[in-house]
Backbone bond lengths (Angstrom), bond angles and torsions (degrees), N, CA, C in turn:
res aa  C-N    CA-C-N  psi(-1)  N-CA   C-N-CA  omega(-1)  CA-C   N-CA-C  phi
1 M - - - 1.463 - - 1.539 110.23 -
2 A 1.273 114.49 114.79 1.443 119.67 -177.19 1.546 110.78 -99.35
3 L 1.304 116.55 144.02 1.444 118.46 -179.74 1.485 110.38 -91.13
4 Q 1.282 116.93 138.02 1.455 120.46 -179.71 1.526 108.26 -91.88
5 D 1.270 116.08 168.42 1.480 122.21 -179.23 1.457 112.74 -58.99
6 A 1.322 118.37 -40.91 1.516 121.66 -179.80 1.488 108.18 -62.59
7 D 1.306 121.43 -40.80 1.433 122.34 178.06 1.496 113.05 -65.19
8 L 1.338 116.17 -37.74 1.482 120.93 177.92 1.571 109.45 -66.72
9 E 1.302 114.68 -37.55 1.530 116.60 -177.70 1.537 105.80 -68.70
10 R 1.297 120.91 -41.11 1.469 123.45 -177.71 1.521 110.18 -62.62
11 I 1.270 113.82 -41.26 1.445 121.97 178.15 1.493 111.82 -62.50
12 G 1.331 115.05 -44.22 1.461 125.31 178.98 1.531 110.89 -61.27
13 R 1.319 113.33 -47.56 1.558 116.15 176.18 1.448 113.81 -60.86
14 Y 1.309 116.67 -41.23 1.503 122.26 -179.34 1.477 108.18 -63.74
15 V 1.347 118.62 -47.27 1.472 119.93 -178.47 1.497 109.15 -65.31
16 Q 1.292 120.55 -38.17 1.438 120.33 -179.87 1.592 111.15 -66.43
17 S 1.252 114.60 -36.08 1.508 115.37 -177.19 1.605 108.31 -76.61
18 Q 1.299 119.42 -24.59 1.444 118.87 -172.95 1.582 107.29 -99.80
19 L 1.295 120.24 -16.84 1.457 124.47 -173.07 1.493 114.50 -54.53
20 P 1.384 117.05 -49.70 1.491 116.82 -179.56 1.546 114.29 -58.42
21 G 1.324 114.42 -40.50 1.506 116.29 175.58 1.451 115.86 -62.28
22 W 1.381 114.87 -40.39 1.425 119.53 179.98 1.578 111.77 -64.79
23 L 1.379 113.99 -38.49 1.462 118.64 -179.62 1.489 111.16 -67.21
24 E 1.343 117.52 -39.31 1.482 120.42 179.58 1.537 109.25 -66.58
25 A 1.282 118.04 -36.09 1.505 119.61 -177.88 1.423 110.07 -76.36
26 S 1.303 124.76 -20.19 1.458 125.97 -176.45 1.536 106.93 -74.80
27 D 1.366 117.40 154.99 1.432 122.96 -179.80 1.529 108.35 -97.58
28 R 1.206 115.20 52.72 1.506 117.03 178.71 1.516 108.12 -85.96
29 P 1.286 118.36 151.17 1.534 123.71 179.61 1.572 107.08 -64.99
30 L 1.304 113.72 138.97 1.428 120.82 177.02 1.520 112.67 -80.41
31 P 1.222 119.46 149.40 1.509 119.08 175.06 1.480 107.79 -63.20
32 G 1.409 114.97 160.06 1.413 122.81 -174.36 1.481 115.79 -55.04
33 V 1.347 119.73 -40.42 1.458 121.47 179.37 1.482 114.28 -63.98
34 Q 1.367 114.12 -39.30 1.501 118.53 177.99 1.484 111.15 -68.41
35 V 1.308 120.26 -33.09 1.399 123.43 177.96 1.521 109.50 -65.92
36 V 1.292 117.04 -47.77 1.468 123.98 178.52 1.473 111.24 -59.71
37 E 1.345 117.36 -43.40 1.472 120.42 176.07 1.449 112.43 -63.52
38 K 1.355 119.88 -41.45 1.448 122.02 -179.40 1.479 109.13 -66.60
39 L 1.377 118.72 -42.84 1.456 120.57 179.94 1.540 110.72 -63.47
40 T 1.384 115.10 -37.31 1.507 119.60 -179.97 1.518 109.33 -61.80
41 R 1.369 114.50 -47.45 1.435 120.33 179.36 1.523 113.22 -61.76
42 L 1.275 116.04 -37.82 1.524 124.71 176.23 1.472 109.77 -65.20
43 E 1.322 117.36 -45.99 1.520 123.88 177.36 1.520 108.91 -59.05
44 D 1.392 116.08 -49.27 1.440 119.88 179.87 1.541 110.15 -58.82
45 A 1.296 117.52 -45.17 1.475 121.71 -179.33 1.570 110.09 -58.87
46 I 1.341 114.68 -40.55 1.443 119.91 -176.40 1.541 107.99 -72.15
47 L 1.300 118.64 -41.13 1.439 121.20 -179.57 1.536 111.32 -67.57
48 S 1.333 117.02 -38.94 1.473 118.35 176.03 1.502 112.46 -68.12
49 G 1.406 115.39 -32.14 1.432 115.49 175.65 1.595 112.09 -68.53
50 Q 1.298 115.51 -38.21 1.422 121.74 179.24 1.541 109.65 -62.58
51 E 1.337 114.00 -46.35 1.556 120.12 177.53 1.522 110.20 -59.68
52 L 1.275 115.52 -42.25 1.473 120.62 173.26 1.506 115.15 -58.97
53 M 1.298 112.72 -41.37 1.494 119.36 -177.38 1.492 106.16 -74.38
54 R 1.358 123.20 -36.34 1.469 123.14 177.02 1.500 109.88 -64.54
55 S 1.320 120.44 -41.71 1.437 124.84 -179.26 1.531 109.75 -64.34
56 E 1.297 115.77 -45.79 1.478 120.72 -179.42 1.595 109.81 -63.48
57 L 1.292 116.37 -43.71 1.484 119.35 178.24 1.547 111.26 -65.25
58 H 1.399 116.90 -36.24 1.441 119.25 176.29 1.505 109.85 -64.44
59 A 1.352 116.56 -44.62 1.464 123.39 -179.13 1.579 109.06 -59.20
60 Q 1.314 115.58 -44.36 1.476 121.44 178.63 1.495 112.91 -63.42
61 R 1.381 114.95 -39.72 1.378 118.08 -179.81 1.531 111.95 -66.77
62 E 1.347 116.48 -42.51 1.434 120.49 176.73 1.491 111.14 -60.69
63 L 1.354 117.88 -42.26 1.422 124.31 179.78 1.580 111.12 -59.84
64 M 1.414 115.38 -43.95 1.406 119.94 -179.40 1.559 108.92 -67.64
65 E 1.321 120.24 -37.64 1.438 122.72 178.78 1.537 109.85 -63.54
66 Q 1.389 116.84 -43.03 1.455 117.61 173.45 1.461 114.20 -59.20
67 R 1.384 119.99 -41.90 1.356 122.54 179.99 1.517 111.86 -66.88
68 F 1.281 117.13 -43.94 1.490 118.15 173.34 1.462 114.39 -57.12
69 T 1.399 117.95 -47.18 1.386 122.23 174.50 1.488 114.79 -53.46
70 S 1.289 115.00 -45.18 1.472 122.68 -178.58 1.544 108.27 -64.20
71 M 1.286 118.27 -49.01 1.466 123.38 -179.53 1.560 109.39 -63.20
72 Q 1.332 118.40 -37.91 1.450 120.30 178.69 1.594 109.60 -65.37
73 K 1.400 113.60 -36.92 1.471 116.13 -176.47 1.619 105.63 -72.12
74 Q 1.295 116.84 -37.65 1.516 121.04 -178.36 1.574 105.84 -63.25
75 M 1.331 117.34 -45.06 1.401 121.44 -175.10 1.545 109.49 -68.19
76 D 1.325 116.81 -36.44 1.454 117.67 175.02 1.496 113.39 -63.56
77 E 1.347 114.97 -44.58 1.471 118.56 177.93 1.487 110.83 -62.65
78 R 1.271 120.48 -36.12 1.489 123.91 -179.06 1.575 108.29 -68.50
79 F 1.360 115.55 -46.63 1.416 117.31 178.06 1.517 114.77 -61.53
80 T 1.360 116.68 -37.23 1.423 120.69 178.52 1.516 108.59 -65.79
81 A 1.319 116.34 -44.98 1.502 120.72 178.73 1.590 109.97 -57.34
82 V 1.339 114.48 -45.66 1.445 118.53 -179.29 1.494 109.29 -65.23
83 L 1.304 123.57 -41.68 1.381 126.09 177.96 1.499 111.18 -60.65
84 R 1.379 117.18 -43.53 1.460 120.17 176.69 1.553 110.74 -61.64
85 E 1.295 116.02 -41.60 1.531 119.66 178.09 1.455 111.13 -62.82
86 I 1.324 118.71 -41.34 1.430 122.15 177.93 1.492 111.75 -63.66
87 E 1.353 117.52 -43.13 1.429 122.01 176.54 1.547 112.58 -60.62
88 V 1.290 116.71 -41.33 1.467 121.07 178.40 1.521 110.32 -64.65
89 R 1.308 114.58 -44.19 1.535 118.15 177.73 1.526 111.12 -63.63
90 A 1.320 117.77 -42.51 1.475 122.49 -179.54 1.541 106.72 -63.90
91 A 1.390 119.77 -39.05 1.434 118.52 -178.67 1.559 109.10 -70.26
92 A 1.329 117.17 -34.28 1.505 118.81 -179.96 1.535 105.96 -70.26
93 S 1.273 121.64 -40.44 1.482 123.72 -179.38 1.528 107.53 -63.07
94 D 1.295 119.06 -45.38 1.464 123.61 -179.85 1.516 110.99 -57.30
95 K 1.364 112.64 -43.22 1.436 119.25 179.25 1.531 112.02 -62.52
96 R 1.359 114.56 -45.50 1.451 121.27 179.11 1.581 109.05 -60.33
97 F 1.316 116.61 -46.96 1.460 120.62 -179.55 1.557 111.95 -62.31
98 E 1.268 114.94 -39.56 1.471 118.90 175.35 1.537 112.22 -62.03
99 S 1.330 114.97 -42.52 1.479 116.01 -179.59 1.544 107.49 -70.02
100 V 1.305 121.67 -36.01 1.434 121.61 178.14 1.522 109.57 -66.46
101 D 1.356 118.56 -41.11 1.507 121.58 175.10 1.506 111.01 -58.94
102 K 1.372 117.65 -43.01 1.447 119.90 -178.26 1.557 109.22 -65.89
103 R 1.356 116.72 -40.32 1.478 120.15 178.51 1.588 107.96 -59.18
104 F 1.381 116.44 -47.10 1.399 116.04 -178.42 1.560 112.84 -63.78
105 D 1.364 115.30 -37.99 1.441 117.86 179.20 1.518 108.92 -64.67
106 D 1.363 118.59 -39.91 1.466 120.29 -179.81 1.526 110.16 -64.00
107 M 1.418 116.96 -39.35 1.460 121.41 176.83 1.462 111.53 -64.27
108 Q 1.343 114.81 -40.07 1.502 115.62 178.70 1.540 112.02 -66.52
109 A 1.263 116.06 -38.03 1.508 118.04 176.49 1.552 110.14 -65.06
110 N 1.346 117.03 -45.03 1.464 116.28 175.37 1.476 111.79 -60.86
111 F 1.307 119.20 -41.46 1.519 116.53 178.98 1.541 112.39 -67.17
112 A 1.351 116.40 -31.74 1.476 117.70 176.25 1.547 108.44 -67.25
113 R 1.271 119.14 -43.13 1.522 121.79 176.59 1.537 110.58 -58.94
114 T 1.354 112.84 -45.43 1.460 114.50 -179.44 1.571 110.99 -63.55
115 Q 1.334 116.40 -38.02 1.506 116.73 175.93 1.498 112.27 -64.61
116 W 1.308 118.44 -36.22 1.491 119.61 176.55 1.506 111.12 -64.39
117 L 1.349 113.79 -46.31 1.490 117.38 -179.49 1.517 111.84 -61.37
118 I 1.362 117.24 -43.80 1.438 121.11 174.30 1.509 111.34 -55.96
119 G 1.340 114.67 -50.34 1.488 120.00 -175.74 1.559 107.71 -61.39
120 I 1.341 119.09 -46.06 1.524 122.29 179.82 1.529 106.08 -63.29
121 G 1.311 119.39 -40.53 1.481 119.21 179.48 1.494 111.35 -59.50
122 F 1.398 119.79 -46.82 1.437 123.76 178.90 1.519 111.01 -61.10
123 V 1.253 113.73 -40.00 1.587 118.46 -178.43 1.574 106.96 -65.19
124 V 1.380 114.26 -46.66 1.474 116.65 -179.11 1.542 109.10 -63.90
125 L 1.300 118.84 -47.65 1.463 121.74 177.45 1.573 110.86 -55.82
126 G 1.361 113.23 -51.99 1.481 117.09 178.91 1.508 112.17 -52.93
127 S 1.397 112.95 -45.27 1.475 116.90 -178.94 1.514 109.72 -65.62
128 L 1.273 120.71 -42.77 1.447 122.88 177.34 1.540 113.13 -59.51
129 V 1.264 115.47 -46.64 1.449 122.65 -179.37 1.523 107.57 -60.92
130 S 1.311 118.61 -43.23 1.475 124.24 -178.73 1.556 107.18 -64.50
131 M 1.319 116.62 -46.97 1.475 120.05 -178.74 1.528 111.42 -64.45
132 F 1.310 117.42 -42.89 1.481 117.51 178.53 1.550 109.71 -67.00
133 H 1.325 118.16 -33.59 1.392 121.75 179.80 1.568 111.32 -66.74
134 L 1.318 114.06 -43.03 1.491 119.77 177.15 1.469 111.61 -71.18
135 L 1.289 119.87 -34.49 1.429 122.38 -177.29 1.528 110.30 -83.77
136 G 1.099 117.29 -28.79 1.470 121.56 -172.92 1.363 123.75 -100.18
């Protein structure tokens, strides 16, 4: 079976149309300029990724600082509130102790008066007994 010129031309056109795709698919080494361009694009992609990573880390760091500042502020407010509550309780305790001290002082004064009255009563009774004994 011999190929005619028309068949050869059709085969030639088919090969010409498919040849660029076949060459791209093949693993042939690229010329030096294309290698440099590819490496440059790769380096640019890596650098842009690093810059993006830096900006993301910076944003996260700022967000963490804001959260820490907010938490510190909340803790300071809580500590201040607790200190105020402790001071109020201490003042109430002092007031109660002062009232108890006053009550004890009043009881001691009443006891002292009672002692004096008992003492005066014994003196009066002793004096009366002595007078009745002398008179009687």
